[in-house]
C-alpha positions, -999 to 999 in steps of 0.1 A, spaced: 252 -428 -13 281 -430 -37 294 -396 -48 305 -392 -84 307 -365 -110 275 -366 -131 281 -336 -153 310 -315 -169 301 -289 -142 299 -311 -110 287 -283 -87 271 -259 -113 250 -282 -136 227 -252 -141 251 -238 -166 240 -265 -191 203 -264 -182 202 -227 -190 213 -231 -226 191 -227 -256 198 -263 -265 184 -275 -232 154 -252 -236 146 -269 -269 138 -301 -250 107 -282 -237 95 -268 -270 66 -281 -290 33 -294 -276 49 -322 -256 76 -299 -241 50 -273 -231 29 -301 -215 60 -310 -194 62 -275 -182 25 -273 -175 27 -304 -153 56 -289 -134 38 -256 -130 7 -274 -117 27 -292 -91 46 -260 -80 14 -241 -78 -3 -268 -57 27 -269 -33 27 -231 -28 -10 -230 -23 -10 -259 2 14 -239 24 5 -202 18 -31 -204 4 -37 -175 -21 -13 -151 -5 4 -128 -30 38 -111 -28 59 -141 -16 97 -138 -20 108 -167 -41 144 -178 -50 149 -202 -79 184 -217 -73 199 -228 -106 169 -214 -124 186 -199 -154 163 -222 -175 136 -196 -168 109 -223 -163 94 -206 -133 94 -170 -144 59 -168 -159 44 -189 -132 57 -167 -104 46 -136 -122 11 -150 -127 9 -159 -90 20 -124 -80 53 -133 -63 88 -117 -63 113 -140 -81 151 -140 -77 170 -164 -99 204 -176 -88 229 -189 -115 264 -201 -114 276 -180 -143 266 -148 -161 261 -168 -193 229 -183 -178 208 -152 -185 201 -162 -221 166 -176 -214 157 -149 -189 173 -117 -202 140 -102 -213 125 -107 -179 156 -91 -163 154 -61 -187 117 -56 -178 125 -57 -141 103 -88 -136 130 -107 -119 163 -102 -102 193 -123 -113 222 -131 -89 254 -148 -100 267 -171 -73 280 -205 -64 250 -227 -56 268 -239 -26 275 -205 -11 244 -184 -17 249 -147 -10 218 -143 12 212 -140 49 195 -169 67 157 -171 61 158 -146 33 130 -161 12 95 -175 17 100 -202 -9 132 -217 -24 129 -237 -56 156 -259 -71 146 -278 -102 168 -296 -128 198 -295 -105 199 -320 -77 203 -351 -98 233 -336 -116 250 -321 -85 281 -337 -70 277 -320 -37 239 -323 -35 239 -326 3 256 -293 7 232 -278 -18 202 -290 3 217 -274 34 220 -240 16 184 -242 3 172 -247 38 194 -220 52 180 -192 30 144 -203 32 121 -192 60 92 -216 52 93 -239 21 119 -256 -1 108 -274 -33 132 -298 -51 128 -323 -79 146 -356 -85 143 -388 -105 131 -416 -83 148 -450 -79 113 -465 -76 105 -459 -113 115 -469 -148 145 -447 -142 162 -478 -127 169 -488 -164 185 -455 -172 220 -469 -177 207 -497 -199 188 -474 -222 210 -443 -220 222 -447 -256 186 -448 -269 177 -418 -247 206 -398 -260 195 -405 -296 160 -392 -288 170 -362 -267 205 -356 -282 216 -333 -253 206 -355 -224 229 -360 -194 236 -388 -170 220 -383 -137 218 -396 -101 187 -414 -89 173 -409 -54 149 -427 -32 124 -405 -14 143 -413 19 176 -402 4 163 -367 0 140 -365 30 167 -377 54 190 -349 43 163 -324 52 154 -342 84 190 -337 97 180 -301 102 145 -310 114 128 -300 82 97 -320 75 84 -333 41 49 -321 36 43 -324 -2 52 -348 -30 40 -349 -66 51 -377 -89 49 -365 -124 49 -394 -149 48 -431 -150 64 -433 -185 99 -418 -192 99 -383 -205 122 -395 -233 94 -418 -244 69 -390 -245 93 -370 -266 98 -399 -290 60 -404 -294 56 -367 -299 19 -366 -292 6 -346 -262 -28 -363 -266 -15 -398 -264 8 -389 -235 -20 -374 -216 -41 -405 -223 -15 -429 -210 -5 -409 -180 -42 -403 -170 -48 -440 -171 -17 -446 -150 -29 -421 -124 -64 -437 -123 -48 -472 -117 -26 -457 -90 6 -466 -108 19 -430 -109 15 -428 -71 37 -459 -68 62 -455 -96 60 -419 -109 91 -398 -116 105 -372 -114 91 -362 -80 86 -327 -68 90 -327 -31 83 -299 -6 99 -295 29 89 -271 56 112 -255 82 110 -266 119 96 -232 130 67 -235 107 59 -270 119 59 -258 155 35 -229 146 12 -253 129 12 -276 159 4 -246 182 -23 -230 161 -37 -258 139 -45 -232 113 -24 -244 83 -29 -270 56 8 -280 54 1 -316 64 -10 -322 28 14 -350 16 9 -367 -17 -10 -353 -46 -17 -362 -82 
């Protein structure tokens, strides 16, 4: 795949996604619905691999946006957020002050953790804006002992028209960024190089998030997206996708014991 700079911070796009301006894109009823959909997918992925186990160690790489703080607290897990710069604590400072999370400043490409340090490693809102996304995936795998969750905009979706409608999208969202599109195989092949296996994928919307923001009605958006799911269109063309990958050691354990549900693949 062609490599190109897709942000002012080519290997630290999380600086922008941790700002209050970016957080405003998820305000209001529609924005909160976006986060609820993401939470539901994340919760399903973790449950599919760990059941109802509490106390998991979770790293949110590039997670200065704080979108996973409340969910991990509700699930009873220990969350560490990794950010590229100290300025990224704006959205999560209260949680840091209360001791609910740990914040670590680090390059996303050289995480300051030993191999297999976390049960779950999450990386949302980053991959599609990252110049060295392959190296990022390698680091996510290195520090996880079981599960990595990433999200990305899918080529097999209305996102293929992104460049054509980018001007309109920018007028709607104001602070939007250009981003890289991925096929499922682009991402899965990077994980398969290290023998990690894709076990989970959740396609979030048929219609563009910018269109939902423009309409501004959670009720109408739910209606349209529910119809798309019933018709199977989200399964075929939904984006962005949240994908889960499991380490080789876990796959071998499952094959030996047959006691895990990690073969769960595509959900809605």
